[in-house]
Residue, then its C-alpha position, 0 to 999 in steps of 0.5 A: m222842444k225835445n231833442k227828438e222834435l229837433k231832429t225831425a223838424y228841419k231840413n237843414y241844421v247849421f251849427d256853430l263850432y266853438g262853444t257849441l260842438i267843441d269845448i274850448r278855452t283859450d287865454e290870450n292874457d296869459p303871460e306865459l303865452w306871450f313869453k313862449t310866442a316871443i321866444f318862438m318868433g325870436e328864433n325865427g328872426a323877429p326878436y320881441r319882448p313878451e310885453e311888446l309882442k302882446t302890445e303890437y299884436e293887439a294894435a294890429v287886431r284893432e287896426e284890422l277890425g277898424q271901427p265897429s258897426e252899430d249893427p253887427a248884423v250889417c257889418s262884422v269884420e273878421i281878421s286874419v291872424e296870418r296877416i297879423f303875424a306877418k305884420l309882426y314879423r315885418l315890424k322887425g324887418i323880416e318878410a316871413d314866408p307863408e309856412r313860417v307865418r302859418q307855423t307861428c299861428i299854430f304855435f300861438r294857438i296851441s300855447s293859448m289852449k287851456r282846454f280842447r275837446l268835444f262836448p259829450g254826445v256831439k258825434e252821436q247827435l250829428k250821426e243820428l241827424r245824417e242818418k235821417g237825411a238832414g243836411l248838416y253845415l258848419l258856419t263858424n267864426a274861425q281862423r282856417v290856419f288852425t281851425e281846419k286841423e282841429i276839426g280834423i283832429l276831433g273827426l268832425e269833418p265827415y259829418f258835414d255836407g259844407i263848412l264855412m270859415s270866416s277867415d276866408h271871407g273877411f266877415r263873420k257872424p252875425d254879418q248877414r253876408f256870411y249867412r247869405l254866402l252859406f245859403d247861396t253856396f249850398g242851396i239852403d232855403p233859410s225857412e227850412s233851416v235852423m241855426i244852432g249855436d251858443d252865442r246870442t249875437s252871432d248865432i241867435y241874432g244872426g240866425q234870426c236876421a237871416g230868417m232861420a229858426v234858432f236854437h240857443v245851446v247852453h251847456d250848463k242849463i237851458q235858459e229861455a230865449g227872451e228879451a233879457d237875453g237880447v233875443r228879439d223873437h220871443g218863444r223861439p226854441v232853446y236846445k241843450w246839446q247834451 
C-alpha cells in the first residue's frame, strides 16, 4: 500500500509514539545513570549506592507489574514511575513531596537518554493528514511525568485531536481496556480506524484485537506482516513511516 492510499483510506489514525514518531534510545543498564541518580537522590535526603538503587528500583517495578497475564491483550499492567521513586524515597525514611518526586523522575529520564528526535518527515505527514480532515490520536505506553514535556518540546501536541497515556490509567497496550478507553473517550469507530505503530504486540496485535486495521512501522525496511512476526491476520498492510 502506497503512502497516498494510507492518507485517504481511514477516518481516524491512531499513532504509537516512541519508535513510531519519536526516535528515542534510553539505557537503564548504564552504570552512569544509576551513579547520577544516586547522587541526585542523596542530595534530596535519600542516600543510595548506585548498585543498591538499581536493585531496589527493579524490585519495585517487578512488584508493581505483578504476575504477567498469559494474554497481554486481556491484562497488561502499567507502572507509575512516580510511585516507584516515591517508594524509593520512603525506603530511606523520606516522605518526598510530589514536586521532589517529579523532579527525580525527570532527572532519571534525561540521564537515561542516548538519542531523542523526531523521525524524518513526521510533522509533514501529520500535517497532510490533518489537512485532509482525518482524526489523529495518540495512544502511547508512556509516563506522563516526562512524556507530556517531550511531546511539547517536539511540537507534536497541536497535530492530535486526543492523547491518551498509559500511566494515567494503570494499563497499557495491547490491553483492550486501553483501546476501548480510546474509542469511548473520543467516539471512535474501530472499523473506520487504523493503528500505526512499531511494536508487533502492543500496536499490531493490540490493534487487531480491537478491530482496527493495522500498519506496522519499520524504519529501516518494510517487512511483511505474517505469522513469523506474530501477527495473526495475514495480508494486513505494512507502512514505512519515512
